[in-house]
C-alpha positions, -999 to 999 in steps of 0.1 A, spaced: 214 477 -545 227 496 -576 232 533 -578 198 541 -591 181 524 -562 171 491 -579 181 457 -568 211 439 -583 208 419 -615 212 386 -596 176 391 -584 164 392 -620 129 406 -622 134 432 -595 159 450 -616 132 474 -629 111 488 -601 82 496 -625 78 459 -634 78 439 -602 50 417 -613 70 399 -640 106 396 -651 120 423 -673 138 397 -694 128 361 -691 160 348 -706 179 368 -680 158 352 -652 164 318 -666 202 325 -668 202 338 -632 183 307 -621 208 285 -639 236 303 -622 220 298 -588 215 261 -595 252 258 -604 262 278 -573 241 256 -551 255 224 -567 290 237 -562 283 245 -526 269 210 -520 300 195 -536 322 217 -514 301 207 -483 306 170 -491 343 175 -496 346 194 -463 326 166 -445 351 140 -459 380 161 -447 365 166 -413 358 128 -410 393 119 -419 408 144 -395 385 131 -367 396 95 -375 433 106 -374 427 123 -341 410 91 -327 439 69 -338 465 93 -325 448 94 -291 444 56 -288 481 50 -297 494 78 -276 520 68 -250 513 84 -216 539 110 -207 568 99 -185 566 113 -150 589 143 -145 624 134 -133 630 142 -97 655 169 -90 681 167 -63 693 134 -48 683 102 -63 670 75 -40 691 45 -31 683 10 -41 682 -17 -14 717 -31 -23 732 4 -21 715 9 13 730 -24 26 765 -14 14 762 20 32 750 2 63 780 -21 64 804 8 57 789 29 85 791 -1 110 828 -5 102 833 33 105 817 35 140 834 3 151 868 19 142 858 51 160 848 32 192 881 13 192 901 46 187 884 60 218 895 31 240 
């Protein structure tokens, strides 16, 4: 609303509260209508552009998710486990150790 209590010019014929039945200036109404058509056309163009951007981002997200490598399991902390060959070697070494200990006791 403007300062004198009337509606804004964008609403055309409501600009003069005494003449609500018809526009105060028909050319102004036509001009305002043309502006509204242009605004609506611009908004539809913007909407189409945003829909294309959203579609491309969704496609990018889909391709990124399908080619995503699953994360590596977290590395264990502390001692690492022995392989079977290492276990065999430790077993032989311990047998020699205990055999030498038994012979030392005799």
